[in-house]
C-alpha positions in Angstrom: 68.4 -12.6 99.7 72.1 -12.9 98.6 71.9 -16.6 99.0 69.2 -16.9 96.4 71.2 -14.9 94.0 69.0 -11.8 94.2 70.5 -8.4 95.2 68.6 -5.9 97.2 68.4 -3.7 94.1 66.9 -6.5 92.0 64.4 -7.4 94.8 63.3 -3.8 95.0 62.9 -3.7 91.2 60.8 -6.9 91.3 58.5 -5.4 94.0 58.0 -2.2 92.0 57.3 -4.2 88.8 54.7 -6.4 90.6 53.0 -3.3 92.1 52.9 -1.6 88.7 51.5 -4.7 87.0 48.9 -5.0 89.8 47.7 -1.4 89.1 47.5 -2.1 85.4 45.4 -5.2 86.0 43.0 -3.2 88.2 42.7 -0.5 85.5 42.0 -3.2 82.9 39.4 -4.8 85.1 37.6 -1.4 85.6 37.6 -0.6 81.9 36.3 -4.1 81.1 33.5 -3.7 83.6 32.5 -0.4 82.0 32.8 -1.6 78.5 30.9 -4.8 79.0 28.4 -3.6 81.6 29.7 -5.7 84.5 28.9 -4.1 87.9 31.6 -2.7 90.0 32.4 -4.0 93.5 30.3 -1.4 95.2 27.1 -2.8 93.6 25.3 -5.2 95.9 24.9 -8.5 94.0 21.6 -10.3 93.4 21.1 -13.1 95.9 19.1 -15.9 94.2 18.3 -17.5 97.6 16.3 -14.3 98.6 12.7 -14.2 97.5 11.8 -11.3 95.3 9.7 -8.4 96.5 6.2 -8.2 94.9 4.1 -5.1 95.5 0.7 -4.4 94.1 -0.5 -0.8 94.1 -3.9 0.7 93.2 -3.7 4.3 92.0 -6.7 6.6 91.7 -6.6 9.4 89.2 -5.9 12.7 90.8 -4.4 11.2 94.0 -0.9 12.1 95.0 1.9 9.7 93.9 2.4 6.5 95.7 6.1 5.8 96.7 7.3 2.2 97.1 10.5 1.9 99.1 12.1 -1.1 97.4 15.2 -0.8 99.4 13.3 -1.2 102.7 11.4 -4.2 101.4 14.5 -6.0 100.1 17.1 -4.9 102.6 19.1 -3.6 99.6 18.4 -1.7 96.5 17.0 -3.6 93.5 19.3 -4.7 90.7 16.7 -6.4 88.6 12.9 -6.5 88.3 10.0 -4.9 86.5 7.1 -2.6 86.8 3.9 -3.8 85.1 0.8 -1.8 84.4 -2.0 -4.2 85.1 -4.7 -1.6 85.1 -6.7 0.2 82.4 -5.0 3.7 82.6 -1.6 5.0 81.9 0.9 5.2 84.8 3.6 7.8 85.4 6.7 6.4 87.0 9.8 7.9 88.6 12.8 6.1 90.0 15.3 7.0 92.7 18.9 5.6 92.4 21.0 4.4 95.3 23.2 7.5 95.3 21.4 10.7 96.2 17.8 11.8 96.6 17.1 12.8 93.0 14.2 11.3 91.1 14.3 10.5 87.4 12.1 12.3 84.8 8.6 10.9 84.3 8.3 7.6 82.5 4.8 7.0 81.0 3.8 3.3 81.1 0.7 2.5 79.0 -1.9 0.1 80.1 -0.8 -3.5 79.7 2.9 -2.6 79.3 5.9 -3.9 81.4 9.1 -1.9 82.1 12.2 -4.0 82.8 14.2 -2.3 85.5 17.2 -4.6 85.3 19.3 -2.0 83.6 19.7 0.2 86.6 19.7 0.0 90.4 16.5 1.3 92.2 15.9 2.4 95.7 12.4 3.8 95.4 9.6 3.9 92.8 7.1 6.7 92.6 3.8 5.9 90.8 0.8 8.0 89.9 -2.1 7.6 87.5 -1.9 9.8 84.4 -5.6 10.2 83.5 -7.7 7.3 85.0 -7.5 4.8 87.8 -5.0 2.0 87.4 -3.0 -0.7 89.1 0.7 -1.6 89.1 2.8 -4.6 90.0 6.4 -4.1 91.1 8.8 -7.1 91.2 12.2 -6.4 92.5 15.3 -8.5 93.4 
């Protein structure tokens, strides 16, 4: 190192500075991801070459909820998609996120309405009819 005109102390200082700058860049990237809604590296990205999963469900009033395992159908959890109520009755939906086994609170989806699920990642969708028979379409990618 002496030949290049850099002392061992200077080289050590340069290495520390580079490490510190690297940590600061990583922190800036994380804060930018949070601020602008960019997913973190742990989120499985959408693969446009993989066909989306379409599931049609008929739900009878009074029957137990139907659970659709989106993760099993896609081989990963869904990062975009929708749930459409294509029946005549209101649906009650619950979602399960990739982390943990907890379900969300009930989401009531009126007849003819569509819920875009691209704002969150979904492992499973639980559907039941609120008051009368209905049908649902789930699209997930």
